[in-house]
C-alpha positions as CSV (number, residue, x, y, z in Angstrom):
1,M,0.0,0.0,0.0
2,A,1.3,3.4,-1.0
3,S,2.1,5.8,1.8
4,P,-0.2,8.8,2.1
5,R,2.9,11.0,2.0
6,Q,3.7,10.0,-1.6
7,G,0.8,12.0,-2.9
8,K,2.2,15.3,-1.5
9,P,4.8,17.2,-3.4
10,R,8.1,17.5,-1.5
11,P,9.4,21.0,-1.0
12,S,12.3,21.6,-3.4
13,V,15.4,23.6,-2.8
14,L,14.5,26.0,-5.6
15,G,11.1,26.6,-4.1
16,G,12.6,27.4,-0.7
17,L,15.1,29.8,-2.3
18,S,12.3,31.5,-4.2
19,H,10.4,32.0,-1.0
20,V,13.5,33.5,0.7
21,A,14.0,35.8,-2.3
22,L,10.4,36.9,-2.2
23,F,10.6,37.6,1.5
24,I,13.8,39.7,1.0
25,W,12.2,41.6,-1.8
26,A,9.1,42.3,0.2
27,L,11.2,43.5,3.1
28,L,13.1,45.8,0.9
29,I,9.9,47.3,-0.4
30,I,7.9,47.5,2.9
31,A,10.7,48.6,5.2
32,P,11.4,52.0,3.5
33,L,7.6,52.7,3.3
34,L,7.1,51.9,6.9
35,W,10.1,54.0,8.0
36,T,8.9,57.0,5.9
37,F,5.5,56.8,7.6
38,L,7.0,56.5,11.1
39,A,9.5,59.3,10.4
40,S,6.6,61.7,9.8
41,F,5.7,61.4,13.5
42,K,9.3,61.9,14.8
43,S,11.1,65.0,15.8
44,N,14.3,66.2,14.1
45,A,16.4,64.9,17.0
46,E,14.7,61.4,16.7
47,L,15.2,61.4,13.0
48,F,19.0,62.0,13.3
49,G,19.3,59.5,16.2
50,D,18.6,55.8,16.1
51,A,17.1,55.0,12.7
52,L,15.1,52.1,14.1
53,Q,13.8,54.0,17.1
54,L,10.0,54.4,17.2
55,P,8.5,57.9,17.6
56,G,8.4,59.0,21.2
57,A,4.9,60.5,20.7
58,L,2.2,60.6,18.1
59,R,3.0,64.1,16.6
60,L,0.5,65.2,14.0
61,D,1.8,68.7,13.7
62,S,4.1,67.7,10.9
63,W,1.1,66.5,8.9
64,G,-0.6,69.8,9.5
65,R,2.4,71.8,8.3
66,A,2.7,69.7,5.2
67,W,-1.0,70.1,4.4
68,D,-1.2,73.9,5.1
69,K,2.2,75.4,4.8
70,A,3.5,73.2,2.0
71,H,0.2,73.2,0.1
72,I,0.1,69.4,-0.2
73,G,-3.7,69.5,-0.3
74,Q,-3.6,71.7,-3.5
75,Y,-1.0,69.5,-5.1
76,L,-3.0,66.4,-4.4
77,L,-6.2,68.0,-5.8
78,N,-4.3,69.0,-9.0
79,T,-2.9,65.5,-9.3
80,V,-6.2,63.8,-8.9
81,V,-7.8,66.0,-11.6
82,V,-4.9,65.5,-14.1
83,V,-4.6,61.8,-13.5
84,F,-8.4,61.2,-13.6
85,F,-8.9,62.9,-17.0
86,G,-5.5,61.6,-18.3
87,T,-6.4,58.0,-17.4
88,L,-10.0,58.4,-18.7
89,G,-8.8,59.7,-22.1
90,T,-6.1,57.0,-22.3
91,M,-8.5,54.2,-21.5
92,L,-11.2,55.5,-23.9
93,F,-9.0,56.1,-26.9
94,G,-6.5,53.3,-26.1
95,S,-9.2,50.6,-25.7
96,M,-10.9,51.6,-29.0
97,A,-7.7,51.7,-30.9
98,A,-6.6,48.3,-29.4
99,Y,-9.9,46.7,-30.3
100,V,-9.8,47.8,-33.9
101,L,-6.1,46.8,-34.3
102,A,-6.8,43.4,-32.7
103,R,-10.1,42.4,-34.3
104,Y,-10.2,44.1,-37.7
105,R,-8.0,43.5,-40.7
106,F,-7.3,46.4,-43.1
107,P,-4.2,47.6,-45.0
108,G,-1.6,49.0,-42.7
109,N,-3.0,47.3,-39.6
110,R,0.3,45.7,-38.5
111,L,2.3,48.8,-39.4
112,L,0.0,51.0,-37.4
113,Y,0.2,48.6,-34.4
114,Y,4.0,48.5,-34.6
115,F,4.0,52.3,-34.8
116,F,2.2,52.5,-31.5
117,V,4.3,49.8,-29.9
118,A,7.5,51.6,-30.9
119,G,6.4,54.5,-28.7
120,M,7.2,52.4,-25.6
121,A,10.9,52.5,-26.6
122,F,11.0,56.3,-27.0
123,P,12.4,57.9,-23.8
124,V,10.3,60.9,-22.5
125,F,13.3,63.2,-22.0
126,L,14.1,63.0,-25.8
127,A,10.8,64.6,-26.6
128,L,10.7,67.4,-24.0
129,G,11.8,70.1,-26.4
130,P,9.4,69.3,-29.2
131,L,6.6,68.7,-26.7
132,F,7.2,72.1,-25.2
133,L,6.9,73.8,-28.6
134,V,3.9,71.8,-29.7
135,V,1.9,72.4,-26.5
136,D,3.0,76.1,-26.6
137,Q,1.7,76.5,-30.2
138,L,-1.6,74.9,-29.1
139,G,-2.0,77.6,-26.4
140,L,-2.0,74.9,-23.6
141,L,1.4,75.5,-22.1
142,Y,1.3,75.8,-18.3
143,T,-2.2,74.4,-18.2
144,H,-3.6,71.1,-16.8
145,A,-5.3,70.5,-20.2
146,G,-2.0,70.5,-22.0
147,L,-0.5,68.1,-19.4
148,I,-3.5,65.8,-19.7
149,L,-3.1,65.6,-23.5
150,V,0.6,64.7,-23.2
151,Y,-0.2,62.1,-20.5
152,I,-2.7,60.5,-22.8
153,A,-0.2,60.5,-25.7
154,Y,2.5,58.9,-23.7
155,S,0.3,56.3,-22.0
156,M,-1.3,55.1,-25.3
157,P,1.5,52.8,-26.5
158,F,1.6,50.5,-23.5
159,T,-2.2,50.6,-23.3
160,I,-2.7,49.6,-26.9
161,F,0.1,46.9,-26.6
162,F,-1.5,45.3,-23.5
163,L,-5.2,45.6,-24.6
164,A,-4.6,44.5,-28.2
165,A,-3.2,41.2,-26.9
166,F,-6.2,40.9,-24.5
167,F,-8.9,41.6,-27.1
168,R,-7.4,38.9,-29.4
169,T,-8.2,36.3,-26.7
170,L,-11.9,37.1,-26.6
171,P,-14.2,34.7,-28.5
172,E,-15.1,35.8,-32.0
173,A,-18.5,33.9,-31.8
174,V,-19.8,36.5,-29.4
175,A,-19.1,39.4,-31.8
176,E,-20.5,37.5,-34.7
177,A,-23.7,36.8,-32.8
178,A,-24.0,40.5,-32.0
179,R,-23.6,41.4,-35.7
180,I,-26.3,38.9,-36.6
181,D,-28.6,40.5,-34.1
182,G,-28.1,43.9,-35.8
183,A,-25.7,45.5,-33.3
184,S,-23.4,48.1,-34.7
185,H,-19.6,48.1,-34.3
186,T,-19.9,50.8,-31.6
187,R,-22.6,48.9,-29.7
188,T,-20.7,45.6,-29.9
189,F,-17.6,47.2,-28.5
190,F,-19.1,49.1,-25.6
191,Q,-21.9,46.7,-24.6
192,I,-20.3,43.3,-25.3
193,M,-16.5,43.5,-25.7
194,V,-15.8,46.0,-22.9
195,P,-17.6,44.0,-20.2
196,M,-15.8,40.9,-21.4
197,A,-12.4,42.6,-21.2
198,R,-13.1,44.1,-17.8
199,P,-10.2,42.3,-16.0
200,G,-7.7,43.6,-18.6
201,L,-9.1,47.1,-18.5
202,V,-9.0,47.3,-14.7
203,S,-5.3,46.1,-14.7
204,I,-4.1,48.6,-17.3
205,T,-6.1,51.4,-15.7
206,I,-4.3,50.9,-12.4
207,F,-0.9,50.8,-14.2
208,N,-1.8,54.1,-16.0
209,V,-2.9,55.7,-12.7
210,L,0.3,54.8,-11.0
211,G,2.5,55.9,-14.0
212,Q,0.8,59.2,-14.4
213,W,0.7,59.8,-10.6
214,N,4.5,59.4,-10.3
215,Q,5.4,61.4,-13.5
216,Y,7.8,64.2,-12.8
217,L,9.6,65.3,-15.9
218,L,6.5,66.2,-17.9
219,P,4.9,68.3,-15.2
220,L,8.3,70.0,-14.5
221,V,8.5,71.2,-18.1
222,L,4.8,71.9,-18.8
223,L,3.7,73.3,-15.4
224,A,6.8,75.2,-14.3
225,R,5.3,78.7,-13.9
226,D,2.6,78.8,-11.1
227,Q,3.0,76.7,-8.0
228,E,-0.8,76.6,-7.5
229,D,-1.0,74.4,-10.6
230,W,1.8,72.0,-9.6
231,V,1.1,68.3,-9.2
232,I,2.3,66.2,-6.2
233,T,5.7,65.2,-7.6
234,Q,6.7,68.9,-8.2
235,G,5.4,69.7,-4.7
236,I,7.4,67.0,-3.1
237,A,10.6,68.1,-4.9
238,N,10.0,71.7,-3.7
239,I,9.4,70.6,-0.2
240,S,12.5,68.5,-0.1
241,T,14.5,71.6,-1.1
242,L,12.8,73.8,1.5
243,A,13.3,71.1,4.2
244,G,17.1,71.5,3.9
245,Y,16.8,75.2,4.7
246,E,14.0,75.1,7.3
247,A,15.1,71.8,8.9
248,D,11.6,70.5,8.7
249,W,12.3,66.9,7.9
250,P,9.2,65.5,9.6
251,G,7.1,67.7,7.4
252,L,8.9,66.3,4.4
253,F,8.2,62.7,5.4
254,A,4.6,63.6,6.2
255,A,4.2,65.0,2.6
256,L,5.8,61.9,1.2
257,S,3.4,59.8,3.2
258,M,0.4,61.8,1.8
259,A,1.7,61.2,-1.7
260,I,2.2,57.4,-1.1
261,L,-1.0,56.5,0.7
262,P,-3.5,57.2,-2.1
263,V,-1.8,55.0,-4.7
264,L,-1.1,52.4,-2.0
265,F,-4.8,52.2,-1.1
266,V,-5.7,52.0,-4.8
267,Y,-3.4,49.1,-5.3
268,I,-4.6,47.3,-2.2
269,I,-8.2,47.7,-3.1
270,F,-7.8,46.5,-6.7
271,Q,-4.9,44.0,-6.3
272,R,-7.2,41.0,-7.0
273,Q,-8.5,42.6,-10.2
274,I,-4.9,43.4,-11.3
275,Q,-3.8,39.8,-10.8
276,S,-6.9,38.3,-12.4
277,G,-6.5,40.7,-15.4
278,L,-2.8,39.8,-15.9
279,G,-3.5,36.1,-15.5
280,A,-6.5,36.1,-17.9
281,G,-4.4,37.9,-20.5
282,T,-1.7,35.3,-20.3
283,L,-3.7,32.1,-19.9
284,K,-6.4,32.6,-22.5
């Protein structure tokens, strides 16, 4: 009679090493975030003392200074507005373009697809000069609208690359049934294909939100005039400079925590959708 233990897979050395590597990687990611959050409650003396020392008291004044004096609230509001409309435009135009390139055959289809994909290999800093001139000629320089349009343009290549592969995995029979029932191409896309592609759409939406939220070079060039229009990355850079003169390091870490927490919450809330979307795109 076979032993019951024979049916259980034995842990391998490679599996154990992979778990150790994942633990070290998680520690390297979580430890700096946790230290930044705790540092926002410390005093300057505690910050320059023992790095592993916990705050002596729950000091919230640094958060108040970061919100009022450093205008973090205004920077966050500007960032939310820019990222919301930037992501909305990216997902609307990117999903439609990806659907057409993935499901329809026409002359130049592959050439147009490769043209979009090539945009992922084009560094942002190489286009800063031409972008500045183009946005200036459109009359949108130093405005949130101009920054939103540039965000959409630079987020389109990866969005189309990801969603085109996802749309190819959807069953063609469903689209054919919709056409037989008299549904137009637009109705088929929005009412049938978009719900079916929801996992992939959610995943790429989160990636676009994170990418646009953390963008620094583009706002630095296109929103460099009025501080009231700055986004959070510009505000954090400015606060880090002022912290060196005012010695308000807890205020700097409080501002960093305010910038980190929103995107961290978004990822925690939608992590299952991100994983299912990536898994669905690779397994279908």
